[in-house]
A tleap script that builds the chain and sets N, CA, C and O, in Angstrom:
source leaprc.protein.ff14SB
mol = sequence {
  NMET GLY SER THR ALA VAL SER VAL ALA VAL
  CYS ARG ALA ALA GLU SER ILE ARG PRO ASP
  PRO TRP PHE VAL ASP PRO LEU ALA VAL HIE
  LEU VAL GLY SER SER ASP ASP PRO LEU PRO
  PRO VAL ARG PRO GLY LEU VAL ALA TRP ILE
  ALA ALA ARG THR ARG PHE LEU ASP ARG VAL
  THR MET GLU ALA MET GLU ASP GLY PHE ARG
  GLN ILE VAL ILE VAL ALA ALA GLY LEU ASP
  ALA ARG ALA PHE ARG LEU PRO LEU PRO ALA
  ASP VAL ALA LEU SER LYS SER THR GLY VAL
  THR SER SER CARG
}
set mol.1.N position { 148.139 -23.769 -31.888 }
set mol.1.CA position { 148.069 -23.574 -33.316 }
set mol.1.C position { 146.603 -23.402 -33.678 }
set mol.1.O position { 145.772 -24.234 -33.313 }
set mol.2.N position { 146.278 -22.337 -34.388 }
set mol.2.CA position { 144.905 -22.080 -34.773 }
set mol.2.C position { 144.424 -23.016 -35.877 }
set mol.2.O position { 145.194 -23.405 -36.755 }
set mol.3.N position { 143.164 -23.366 -35.824 }
set mol.3.CA position { 142.621 -24.279 -36.832 }
set mol.3.C position { 142.626 -23.654 -38.223 }
set mol.3.O position { 142.796 -24.361 -39.217 }
set mol.4.N position { 142.441 -22.339 -38.306 }
set mol.4.CA position { 142.484 -21.683 -39.617 }
set mol.4.C position { 143.879 -21.782 -40.218 }
set mol.4.O position { 144.022 -22.071 -41.406 }
set mol.5.N position { 144.902 -21.546 -39.413 }
set mol.5.CA position { 146.283 -21.638 -39.904 }
set mol.5.C position { 146.584 -23.039 -40.416 }
set mol.5.O position { 147.225 -23.196 -41.455 }
set mol.6.N position { 146.127 -24.051 -39.696 }
set mol.6.CA position { 146.362 -25.433 -40.112 }
set mol.6.C position { 145.603 -25.735 -41.400 }
set mol.6.O position { 146.149 -26.368 -42.304 }
set mol.7.N position { 144.356 -25.291 -41.493 }
set mol.7.CA position { 143.564 -25.524 -42.707 }
set mol.7.C position { 144.219 -24.884 -43.929 }
set mol.7.O position { 144.270 -25.489 -45.000 }
set mol.8.N position { 144.718 -23.664 -43.766 }
set mol.8.CA position { 145.385 -22.987 -44.880 }
set mol.8.C position { 146.667 -23.724 -45.248 }
set mol.8.O position { 146.983 -23.850 -46.432 }
set mol.9.N position { 147.402 -24.206 -44.270 }
set mol.9.CA position { 148.616 -24.980 -44.558 }
set mol.9.C position { 148.271 -26.266 -45.307 }
set mol.9.O position { 148.998 -26.668 -46.215 }
set mol.10.N position { 147.178 -26.907 -44.935 }
set mol.10.CA position { 146.735 -28.119 -45.649 }
set mol.10.C position { 146.418 -27.763 -47.098 }
set mol.10.O position { 146.786 -28.502 -48.012 }
set mol.11.N position { 145.743 -26.646 -47.314 }
set mol.11.CA position { 145.423 -26.214 -48.680 }
set mol.11.C position { 146.690 -25.943 -49.482 }
set mol.11.O position { 146.788 -26.338 -50.644 }
set mol.12.N position { 147.654 -25.275 -48.869 }
set mol.12.CA position { 148.915 -25.001 -49.578 }
set mol.12.C position { 149.677 -26.289 -49.864 }
set mol.12.O position { 150.309 -26.424 -50.911 }
set mol.13.N position { 149.614 -27.219 -48.942 }
set mol.13.CA position { 150.260 -28.517 -49.175 }
set mol.13.C position { 149.565 -29.259 -50.304 }
set mol.13.O position { 150.226 -29.846 -51.161 }
set mol.14.N position { 148.232 -29.239 -50.311 }
set mol.14.CA position { 147.477 -29.915 -51.373 }
set mol.14.C position { 147.822 -29.333 -52.740 }
set mol.14.O position { 147.998 -30.076 -53.706 }
set mol.15.N position { 147.917 -28.012 -52.824 }
set mol.15.CA position { 148.300 -27.377 -54.091 }
set mol.15.C position { 149.725 -27.769 -54.464 }
set mol.15.O position { 150.015 -28.000 -55.638 }
set mol.16.N position { 150.602 -27.846 -53.494 }
set mol.16.CA position { 152.018 -28.141 -53.737 }
set mol.16.C position { 152.253 -29.525 -54.323 }
set mol.16.O position { 153.219 -29.728 -55.059 }
set mol.17.N position { 151.387 -30.476 -54.009 }
set mol.17.CA position { 151.607 -31.851 -54.484 }
set mol.17.C position { 150.816 -32.186 -55.745 }
set mol.17.O position { 150.870 -33.314 -56.235 }
set mol.18.N position { 150.073 -31.195 -56.275 }
set mol.18.CA position { 149.380 -31.425 -57.552 }
set mol.18.C position { 150.418 -31.608 -58.657 }
set mol.18.O position { 151.550 -31.141 -58.526 }
set mol.19.N position { 150.039 -32.288 -59.750 }
set mol.19.CA position { 150.996 -32.474 -60.857 }
set mol.19.C position { 151.482 -31.161 -61.485 }
set mol.19.O position { 152.627 -31.088 -61.932 }
set mol.20.N position { 150.644 -30.135 -61.528 }
set mol.20.CA position { 151.016 -28.869 -62.139 }
set mol.20.C position { 150.653 -27.724 -61.192 }
set mol.20.O position { 149.732 -26.958 -61.475 }
set mol.21.N position { 151.374 -27.601 -60.062 }
set mol.21.CA position { 150.983 -26.624 -59.038 }
set mol.21.C position { 151.302 -25.187 -59.437 }
set mol.21.O position { 152.228 -24.934 -60.208 }
set mol.22.N position { 150.517 -24.246 -58.898 }
set mol.22.CA position { 150.777 -22.825 -59.104 }
set mol.22.C position { 151.956 -22.371 -58.267 }
set mol.22.O position { 152.614 -21.388 -58.606 }
set mol.23.N position { 152.232 -23.074 -57.178 }
set mol.23.CA position { 153.367 -22.781 -56.308 }
set mol.23.C position { 153.669 -24.054 -55.535 }
set mol.23.O position { 152.843 -24.965 -55.475 }
set mol.24.N position { 154.845 -24.112 -54.951 }
set mol.24.CA position { 155.222 -25.247 -54.113 }
set mol.24.C position { 155.639 -24.703 -52.754 }
set mol.24.O position { 156.525 -23.856 -52.649 }
set mol.25.N position { 154.987 -25.205 -51.729 }
set mol.25.CA position { 155.276 -24.794 -50.356 }
set mol.25.C position { 155.724 -26.031 -49.578 }
set mol.25.O position { 154.908 -26.680 -48.924 }
set mol.26.N position { 157.030 -26.363 -49.648 }
set mol.26.CA position { 157.507 -27.590 -48.993 }
set mol.26.C position { 157.327 -27.563 -47.477 }
set mol.26.O position { 157.164 -28.615 -46.858 }
set mol.27.N position { 157.355 -26.383 -46.873 }
set mol.27.CA position { 157.143 -26.329 -45.426 }
set mol.27.C position { 155.714 -26.710 -45.060 }
set mol.27.O position { 155.493 -27.384 -44.054 }
set mol.28.N position { 154.746 -26.287 -45.861 }
set mol.28.CA position { 153.356 -26.686 -45.602 }
set mol.28.C position { 153.216 -28.197 -45.709 }
set mol.28.O position { 152.562 -28.826 -44.877 }
set mol.29.N position { 153.828 -28.777 -46.730 }
set mol.29.CA position { 153.774 -30.238 -46.894 }
set mol.29.C position { 154.388 -30.911 -45.678 }
set mol.29.O position { 153.841 -31.885 -45.160 }
set mol.30.N position { 155.513 -30.401 -45.225 }
set mol.30.CA position { 156.202 -30.976 -44.068 }
set mol.30.C position { 155.375 -30.827 -42.781 }
set mol.30.O position { 155.335 -31.742 -41.959 }
set mol.31.N position { 154.726 -29.686 -42.614 }
set mol.31.CA position { 153.976 -29.419 -41.385 }
set mol.31.C position { 152.717 -30.268 -41.251 }
set mol.31.O position { 152.372 -30.685 -40.145 }
set mol.32.N position { 152.040 -30.523 -42.339 }
set mol.32.CA position { 150.718 -31.165 -42.233 }
set mol.32.C position { 150.643 -32.571 -42.792 }
set mol.32.O position { 149.595 -33.208 -42.683 }
set mol.33.N position { 151.695 -33.073 -43.378 }
set mol.33.CA position { 151.629 -34.400 -43.961 }
set mol.33.C position { 152.955 -35.112 -43.872 }
set mol.33.O position { 153.940 -34.599 -43.341 }
set mol.34.N position { 152.943 -36.285 -44.399 }
set mol.34.CA position { 154.179 -37.061 -44.511 }
set mol.34.C position { 154.054 -37.921 -45.759 }
set mol.34.O position { 152.989 -37.987 -46.372 }
set mol.35.N position { 155.125 -38.565 -46.124 }
set mol.35.CA position { 155.080 -39.404 -47.317 }
set mol.35.C position { 154.214 -40.638 -47.104 }
set mol.35.O position { 153.752 -41.243 -48.072 }
set mol.36.N position { 153.987 -41.020 -45.843 }
set mol.36.CA position { 153.200 -42.219 -45.554 }
set mol.36.C position { 151.714 -41.938 -45.346 }
set mol.36.O position { 150.882 -42.815 -45.576 }
set mol.37.N position { 151.376 -40.733 -44.917 }
set mol.37.CA position { 149.993 -40.401 -44.589 }
set mol.37.C position { 149.433 -39.396 -45.585 }
set mol.37.O position { 150.132 -38.476 -46.010 }
set mol.38.N position { 148.169 -39.576 -45.954 }
set mol.38.CA position { 147.553 -38.554 -46.814 }
set mol.38.C position { 147.310 -37.274 -46.026 }
set mol.38.O position { 147.304 -37.274 -44.795 }
set mol.39.N position { 147.112 -36.197 -46.754 }
set mol.39.CA position { 146.804 -34.920 -46.104 }
set mol.39.C position { 145.434 -35.001 -45.439 }
set mol.39.O position { 144.571 -35.756 -45.886 }
set mol.40.N position { 145.234 -34.236 -44.385 }
set mol.40.CA position { 143.899 -34.184 -43.779 }
set mol.40.C position { 142.879 -33.711 -44.822 }
set mol.40.O position { 143.235 -32.959 -45.730 }
set mol.41.N position { 141.626 -34.138 -44.704 }
set mol.41.CA position { 140.627 -33.745 -45.702 }
set mol.41.C position { 140.317 -32.254 -45.641 }
set mol.41.O position { 140.253 -31.656 -44.567 }
set mol.42.N position { 140.128 -31.677 -46.809 }
set mol.42.CA position { 139.754 -30.268 -46.927 }
set mol.42.C position { 138.955 -30.127 -48.224 }
set mol.42.O position { 139.200 -30.849 -49.190 }
set mol.43.N position { 138.013 -29.206 -48.239 }
set mol.43.CA position { 137.152 -29.036 -49.412 }
set mol.43.C position { 137.958 -28.559 -50.618 }
set mol.43.O position { 138.798 -27.670 -50.479 }
set mol.44.N position { 137.719 -29.132 -51.794 }
set mol.44.CA position { 138.443 -28.716 -53.005 }
set mol.44.C position { 138.275 -27.230 -53.315 }
set mol.44.O position { 139.214 -26.591 -53.790 }
set mol.45.N position { 137.094 -26.674 -53.054 }
set mol.45.CA position { 136.881 -25.248 -53.302 }
set mol.45.C position { 137.768 -24.380 -52.431 }
set mol.45.O position { 138.238 -23.330 -52.871 }
set mol.46.N position { 138.001 -24.808 -51.199 }
set mol.46.CA position { 138.880 -24.054 -50.306 }
set mol.46.C position { 140.321 -24.121 -50.802 }
set mol.46.O position { 141.046 -23.127 -50.758 }
set mol.47.N position { 140.731 -25.293 -51.273 }
set mol.47.CA position { 142.089 -25.425 -51.828 }
set mol.47.C position { 142.249 -24.483 -53.017 }
set mol.47.O position { 143.270 -23.805 -53.134 }
set mol.48.N position { 141.256 -24.433 -53.895 }
set mol.48.CA position { 141.329 -23.559 -55.074 }
set mol.48.C position { 141.409 -22.096 -54.661 }
set mol.48.O position { 142.187 -21.331 -55.231 }
set mol.49.N position { 140.603 -21.700 -53.670 }
set mol.49.CA position { 140.612 -20.302 -53.205 }
set mol.49.C position { 141.962 -19.936 -52.595 }
set mol.49.O position { 142.527 -18.891 -52.918 }
set mol.50.N position { 142.479 -20.785 -51.720 }
set mol.50.CA position { 143.760 -20.507 -51.070 }
set mol.50.C position { 144.885 -20.497 -52.106 }
set mol.50.O position { 145.804 -19.685 -52.007 }
set mol.51.N position { 144.823 -21.389 -53.098 }
set mol.51.CA position { 145.848 -21.412 -54.142 }
set mol.51.C position { 145.824 -20.114 -54.949 }
set mol.51.O position { 146.874 -19.533 -55.223 }
set mol.52.N position { 144.632 -19.661 -55.329 }
set mol.52.CA position { 144.522 -18.418 -56.102 }
set mol.52.C position { 144.997 -17.229 -55.273 }
set mol.52.O position { 145.724 -16.367 -55.767 }
set mol.53.N position { 144.582 -17.191 -54.008 }
set mol.53.CA position { 144.978 -16.087 -53.126 }
set mol.53.C position { 146.489 -16.085 -52.910 }
set mol.53.O position { 147.121 -15.029 -52.942 }
set mol.54.N position { 147.066 -17.258 -52.692 }
set mol.54.CA position { 148.508 -17.357 -52.464 }
set mol.54.C position { 149.286 -16.922 -53.706 }
set mol.54.O position { 150.252 -16.164 -53.612 }
set mol.55.N position { 148.857 -17.405 -54.855 }
set mol.55.CA position { 149.552 -17.029 -56.100 }
set mol.55.C position { 149.474 -15.519 -56.319 }
set mol.55.O position { 150.466 -14.893 -56.692 }
set mol.56.N position { 148.294 -14.933 -56.086 }
set mol.56.CA position { 148.126 -13.492 -56.248 }
set mol.56.C position { 149.029 -12.719 -55.288 }
set mol.56.O position { 149.736 -11.803 -55.709 }
set mol.57.N position { 149.012 -13.079 -54.005 }
set mol.57.CA position { 149.816 -12.357 -53.015 }
set mol.57.C position { 151.314 -12.562 -53.239 }
set mol.57.O position { 152.108 -11.657 -52.981 }
set mol.58.N position { 151.702 -13.735 -53.714 }
set mol.58.CA position { 153.111 -13.954 -54.070 }
set mol.58.C position { 153.526 -12.993 -55.177 }
set mol.58.O position { 154.597 -12.388 -55.122 }
set mol.59.N position { 152.666 -12.860 -56.181 }
set mol.59.CA position { 152.981 -11.978 -57.305 }
set mol.59.C position { 153.058 -10.517 -56.848 }
set mol.59.O position { 153.976 -9.791 -57.232 }
set mol.60.N position { 152.095 -10.091 -56.031 }
set mol.60.CA position { 152.106 -8.721 -55.509 }
set mol.60.C position { 153.383 -8.472 -54.702 }
set mol.60.O position { 154.010 -7.420 -54.827 }
set mol.61.N position { 153.756 -9.440 -53.884 }
set mol.61.CA position { 154.967 -9.313 -53.067 }
set mol.61.C position { 156.209 -9.174 -53.939 }
set mol.61.O position { 157.040 -8.298 -53.700 }
set mol.62.N position { 156.337 -10.024 -54.937 }
set mol.62.CA position { 157.523 -9.977 -55.787 }
set mol.62.C position { 157.557 -8.693 -56.624 }
set mol.62.O position { 158.630 -8.136 -56.854 }
set mol.63.N position { 156.394 -8.220 -57.080 }
set mol.63.CA position { 156.363 -6.955 -57.829 }
set mol.63.C position { 156.760 -5.788 -56.930 }
set mol.63.O position { 157.444 -4.867 -57.378 }
set mol.64.N position { 156.341 -5.818 -55.674 }
set mol.64.CA position { 156.736 -4.762 -54.734 }
set mol.64.C position { 158.249 -4.769 -54.525 }
set mol.64.O position { 158.866 -3.708 -54.437 }
set mol.65.N position { 158.844 -5.944 -54.446 }
set mol.65.CA position { 160.298 -6.038 -54.292 }
set mol.65.C position { 160.993 -5.467 -55.528 }
set mol.65.O position { 162.002 -4.771 -55.413 }
set mol.66.N position { 160.448 -5.767 -56.711 }
set mol.66.CA position { 161.027 -5.229 -57.950 }
set mol.66.C position { 160.916 -3.702 -57.994 }
set mol.66.O position { 161.756 -3.033 -58.596 }
set mol.67.N position { 159.881 -3.156 -57.357 }
set mol.67.CA position { 159.685 -1.702 -57.317 }
set mol.67.C position { 160.493 -1.025 -56.210 }
set mol.67.O position { 160.418 0.194 -56.052 }
set mol.68.N position { 161.253 -1.789 -55.451 }
set mol.68.CA position { 162.135 -1.209 -54.454 }
set mol.68.C position { 161.682 -1.306 -53.009 }
set mol.68.O position { 162.407 -0.878 -52.111 }
set mol.69.N position { 160.505 -1.854 -52.763 }
set mol.69.CA position { 160.067 -2.026 -51.372 }
set mol.69.C position { 160.958 -3.047 -50.684 }
set mol.69.O position { 161.357 -4.041 -51.290 }
set mol.70.N position { 161.271 -2.801 -49.414 }
set mol.70.CA position { 162.152 -3.699 -48.688 }
set mol.70.C position { 161.594 -4.087 -47.325 }
set mol.70.O position { 162.326 -4.621 -46.492 }
set mol.71.N position { 160.328 -3.830 -47.086 }
set mol.71.CA position { 159.717 -4.249 -45.837 }
set mol.71.C position { 158.366 -4.877 -46.152 }
set mol.71.O position { 157.563 -4.309 -46.892 }
set mol.72.N position { 158.125 -6.048 -45.584 }
set mol.72.CA position { 156.870 -6.769 -45.769 }
set mol.72.C position { 156.326 -7.098 -44.398 }
set mol.72.O position { 157.060 -7.578 -43.534 }
set mol.73.N position { 155.048 -6.847 -44.189 }
set mol.73.CA position { 154.369 -7.279 -42.974 }
set mol.73.C position { 153.220 -8.169 -43.398 }
set mol.73.O position { 152.350 -7.745 -44.159 }
set mol.74.N position { 153.208 -9.390 -42.916 }
set mol.74.CA position { 152.137 -10.331 -43.218 }
set mol.74.C position { 151.211 -10.348 -42.013 }
set mol.74.O position { 151.598 -10.776 -40.925 }
set mol.75.N position { 149.991 -9.883 -42.214 }
set mol.75.CA position { 149.023 -9.797 -41.130 }
set mol.75.C position { 148.276 -11.122 -41.019 }
set mol.75.O position { 147.901 -11.729 -42.022 }
set mol.76.N position { 148.069 -11.558 -39.774 }
set mol.76.CA position { 147.370 -12.823 -39.497 }
set mol.76.C position { 148.032 -13.962 -40.276 }
set mol.76.O position { 147.366 -14.704 -40.998 }
set mol.77.N position { 149.341 -14.089 -40.120 }
set mol.77.CA position { 150.140 -14.976 -40.955 }
set mol.77.C position { 149.951 -16.457 -40.667 }
set mol.77.O position { 150.085 -17.276 -41.576 }
set mol.78.N position { 149.649 -16.819 -39.444 }
set mol.78.CA position { 149.489 -18.245 -39.149 }
set mol.78.C position { 150.738 -19.028 -39.495 }
set mol.78.O position { 151.817 -18.755 -38.968 }
set mol.79.N position { 150.594 -19.994 -40.374 }
set mol.79.CA position { 151.715 -20.841 -40.786 }
set mol.79.C position { 152.259 -20.438 -42.160 }
set mol.79.O position { 152.786 -21.280 -42.887 }
set mol.80.N position { 152.137 -19.186 -42.510 }
set mol.80.CA position { 152.608 -18.714 -43.808 }
set mol.80.C position { 154.117 -18.892 -43.907 }
set mol.80.O position { 154.859 -18.503 -43.005 }
set mol.81.N position { 154.562 -19.484 -45.014 }
set mol.81.CA position { 155.992 -19.734 -45.217 }
set mol.81.C position { 156.550 -18.901 -46.366 }
set mol.81.O position { 157.590 -19.231 -46.937 }
set mol.82.N position { 155.852 -17.821 -46.696 }
set mol.82.CA position { 156.257 -16.969 -47.817 }
set mol.82.C position { 157.719 -16.512 -47.678 }
set mol.82.O position { 158.434 -16.430 -48.677 }
set mol.83.N position { 158.157 -16.222 -46.482 }
set mol.83.CA position { 159.529 -15.745 -46.258 }
set mol.83.C position { 160.560 -16.781 -46.688 }
set mol.83.O position { 161.679 -16.429 -47.061 }
set mol.84.N position { 160.188 -18.048 -46.637 }
set mol.84.CA position { 161.122 -19.117 -46.988 }
set mol.84.C position { 160.897 -19.615 -48.415 }
set mol.84.O position { 161.811 -20.156 -49.038 }
set mol.85.N position { 159.694 -19.433 -48.924 }
set mol.85.CA position { 159.312 -19.978 -50.221 }
set mol.85.C position { 159.676 -19.062 -51.382 }
set mol.85.O position { 160.018 -19.545 -52.461 }
set mol.86.N position { 159.608 -17.755 -51.179 }
set mol.86.CA position { 159.868 -16.813 -52.266 }
set mol.86.C position { 161.341 -16.411 -52.308 }
set mol.86.O position { 162.006 -16.366 -51.273 }
set mol.87.N position { 161.845 -16.120 -53.499 }
set mol.87.CA position { 163.239 -15.676 -53.628 }
set mol.87.C position { 163.362 -14.182 -53.317 }
set mol.87.O position { 163.602 -13.374 -54.215 }
set mol.88.N position { 163.199 -13.827 -52.061 }
set mol.88.CA position { 163.243 -12.430 -51.647 }
set mol.88.C position { 164.692 -11.934 -51.579 }
set mol.88.O position { 165.592 -12.699 -51.231 }
set mol.89.N position { 164.920 -10.661 -51.910 }
set mol.89.CA position { 166.270 -10.110 -51.781 }
set mol.89.C position { 166.756 -10.188 -50.327 }
set mol.89.O position { 165.953 -10.164 -49.394 }
set mol.90.N position { 168.051 -10.280 -50.154 }
set mol.90.CA position { 168.633 -10.440 -48.813 }
set mol.90.C position { 168.361 -9.256 -47.891 }
set mol.90.O position { 168.371 -9.410 -46.670 }
set mol.91.N position { 168.118 -8.077 -48.460 }
set mol.91.CA position { 167.919 -6.902 -47.616 }
set mol.91.C position { 166.452 -6.635 -47.256 }
set mol.91.O position { 166.119 -5.557 -46.765 }
set mol.92.N position { 165.592 -7.604 -47.499 }
set mol.92.CA position { 164.167 -7.445 -47.177 }
set mol.92.C position { 163.930 -7.762 -45.704 }
set mol.92.O position { 164.406 -8.772 -45.185 }
set mol.93.N position { 163.185 -6.879 -45.043 }
set mol.93.CA position { 162.762 -7.113 -43.662 }
set mol.93.C position { 161.331 -7.632 -43.708 }
set mol.93.O position { 160.440 -6.960 -44.228 }
set mol.94.N position { 161.114 -8.806 -43.174 }
set mol.94.CA position { 159.789 -9.407 -43.190 }
set mol.94.C position { 159.362 -9.693 -41.765 }
set mol.94.O position { 160.116 -10.283 -40.992 }
set mol.95.N position { 158.160 -9.279 -41.417 }
set mol.95.CA position { 157.645 -9.583 -40.097 }
set mol.95.C position { 156.221 -10.083 -40.219 }
set mol.95.O position { 155.510 -9.777 -41.176 }
set mol.96.N position { 155.828 -10.850 -39.240 }
set mol.96.CA position { 154.485 -11.411 -39.211 }
set mol.96.C position { 153.730 -10.802 -38.049 }
set mol.96.O position { 154.305 -10.483 -37.008 }
set mol.97.N position { 152.448 -10.650 -38.244 }
set mol.97.CA position { 151.575 -10.156 -37.191 }
set mol.97.C position { 150.452 -11.166 -37.002 }
set mol.97.O position { 149.942 -11.729 -37.970 }
set mol.98.N position { 150.079 -11.387 -35.768 }
set mol.98.CA position { 148.981 -12.314 -35.516 }
set mol.98.C position { 147.640 -11.680 -35.816 }
set mol.98.O position { 146.616 -12.363 -35.839 }
set mol.99.N position { 147.639 -10.382 -36.044 }
set mol.99.CA position { 146.383 -9.689 -36.272 }
set mol.99.C position { 145.709 -9.310 -34.968 }
set mol.99.O position { 144.670 -8.650 -34.975 }
set mol.100.N position { 146.289 -9.719 -33.852 }
set mol.100.CA position { 145.733 -9.416 -32.543 }
set mol.100.C position { 146.405 -8.156 -32.018 }
set mol.100.O position { 147.632 -8.051 -32.024 }
set mol.101.N position { 145.622 -7.227 -31.577 }
set mol.101.CA position { 146.186 -6.010 -31.023 }
set mol.101.C position { 145.856 -5.945 -29.532 }
set mol.101.O position { 144.881 -6.535 -29.069 }
set mol.102.N position { 146.667 -5.235 -28.817 }
set mol.102.CA position { 146.396 -5.044 -27.391 }
set mol.102.C position { 146.359 -3.558 -27.102 }
set mol.102.O position { 147.010 -2.757 -27.773 }
set mol.103.N position { 145.597 -3.211 -26.106 }
set mol.103.CA position { 145.535 -1.802 -25.716 }
set mol.103.C position { 146.153 -1.645 -24.337 }
set mol.103.O position { 146.176 -2.586 -23.543 }
set mol.104.N position { 146.642 -0.471 -24.065 }
set mol.104.CA position { 147.266 -0.222 -22.768 }
set mol.104.C position { 146.385 0.612 -21.927 }
set mol.104.O position { 146.737 0.931 -20.792 }
savepdb mol mol.pdb
quit
């Protein structure tokens, strides 16, 4: 598991447990924390950036679905749970890419 993916999941979990969150990502909360342990430390500025970026990309994704797009590719997805968190139509094809390419 990459450290960047874990850090982003911690940020999404931190946003999810705020009193007035922009989004709720229960899988991030489950992956990086528990009800007994606090979340690992992360800078508040990073949480704010990831929250803004996530909210923006969620909105772009949902607007694309409303416009008729039915395929989503998430590049360098890490622990992204967008496929489970958003109310995507049943006919949407979603795939993740690690961002790593190979040559032959």
